[in-house]
N, C-alpha and C positions, 0 to 999 in steps of 0.2 A: 304251339304244341308240336312236339317232336313225334316222329312216326311210331316210336315204341309205346306211346300212350294211346290206346284205343278209346273211342268214344264211351264204350261201356265202362272201362276202367276209370275214365275221367268222371263220368256220372256217379259211379259208386263212391269215388273219393269225395266228390262234391256233397253227396248225400251224407256221408260220414262226417265231413267237416261241418255241415249245417247243424247236425245233431250235437256236435261237440264244440261249436263256436263259442259258447260261454266259457269254455275251459282254455281257449287260446288267448294269448296276450294280445296279439294283433291279428286282424283278418289276413288270411293267406290265400293266395291263388292255388287252386287244386293242382295245377301243373307243378308248382314249386314244392308243394307238400309231397307229392308223389316222387319228384326228383330227389328231394331231401331223404325220404324214406328209402329209396333205392340206393342212394349214396351210403346211408347208414348200414343197410343190409350188406353192402359190399365191404365197407371198412370193418364191420363187426365179423366178417367172414362167415355169415350164416351158411353160405354154399359149402364151405369146407366140411361141415358135418351133416347138413340137412339135404344134400342133393345126392341121389343115387350115383355110385361110382366115384364120388369125390375122394373118399378115404382110400381108394385104390389108385388114385392118381388119374382117373379117367371119368370126370364128371359127365353125367348124361344131362345136358342142358335142356333137352326135350322134356325132362321131368324136374325142372328147376325148383328147388326147395321142396320136392315131393317126398322127402324122407330117405333115410339110408338103409341099405340092405346089409351094412357092416356095422357092428356095434362096438361098444366099449365095455370091457370087463374090469370091474374094480373088485379085487378079492374081498370076500366077506360082505360085499354089498350086492353084487349081481352084474348082469349083463344088460345093457340098455342100448336100444337102437334109436338114433336121432329121428324124431317124428316128422311127419309131413306138415309143413308150415303153410300149405296152400289152403284156400277157403273151401276145400272139399268137405262136405258135412259128414260123410261116412268115415273117411280115413284121415282127414286133416283137422284144421282148426276152424272150420266153417261155422260151427255152432258157438264159437267164442265171440264175444263182443270186443270192440276196440279196447274197452276198459279192462277186459279179461286179459288181453294180450299185454297191455301195458303193465298190469299187476304181475303177471308171470315173468316178464322180462326184468322187472325191477326187484321182485321179492323172491323169485325162485319157487313160487307156488302156483300150480295150475288151478283153474276154476273148480275142479273136483276135490281140491285140497291136497292132492299128491305133490310132493316136492319134486322139482326138476332134478335131473341127473347131476351128480356132483361136479362133473367137468364143465357144465354150462356156466359161463362166467357171469351169472346174474349179479354177484356183488359189485362188479365193475359197471355193469349196465344199469345198476340202481342209481348211478350218478347222471344218467341221461336227463336233460332238461325236459320239462313237460312237453314243449313243442317237438323235441326230437323223438321222445317216446311215442307221441301221437302220430308223428310222421311215419315212423317205422311200422306201427300197427296199421295205419291207413294203407301203407304200401302193401303189407302182407295181405290185407283184406282185398286189395285190388288185383292180386295175381290171378291168373287163370286157375280154376280148380283142377287139381290132378288127382285122379283116383289111384292111390298107391298105398296099400297097407304095409307098414313096416313089420318086421318080425316082432313077436311078443317078447317082453322082458323075460329073462331067465334068471333063476336064483343062483345057478352054478353052471360051469362049462358043460357038464354032462347033460344039461337040460336045454342048451342052446340049439336052435334049429337053423342058424345062419352063422356066417363067419363073424369074428369079433377081434378087436385089438385089445391088448392088455398093456396100458401105459405103465412104464417102470419109473418108480420114484427114485431118484439118485440118493444114495446113502452118503452123508457128509463124511 
């Protein structure tokens, strides 16, 4: 066990794995599942959008995956702020089950039925294997809960209460 995995995180992952063991193709060590989930979160660049300051080039790793204070504006759709992915119940995904996380990452639909922001690349993430999707969800559930409420969605720029980026689609 490496130093980055606390006993609390390891026990939380083991509990999650025990509940999900019928879904796994082979039994896996909790350390390996957490390491795989961390690896996936890194290569999927979750931090790039979901960590405060990352979109300004200065990620606050003390609030790792705690949600962004800078949003994305899609004209005629609205302004969305990447949410807190930590297991904080009030401001993050703490009330989501592992199955809820897997479904959202794969289908682009939250447990409340709302669709994820169009820039979230869930169509690509939909190809995750069952094991990888479970590892990512288990890892997210194992993170320290960070209380950080992101700004509310806004229908238009005049309603935005925080900064946002407007991606420009190149014209062919």
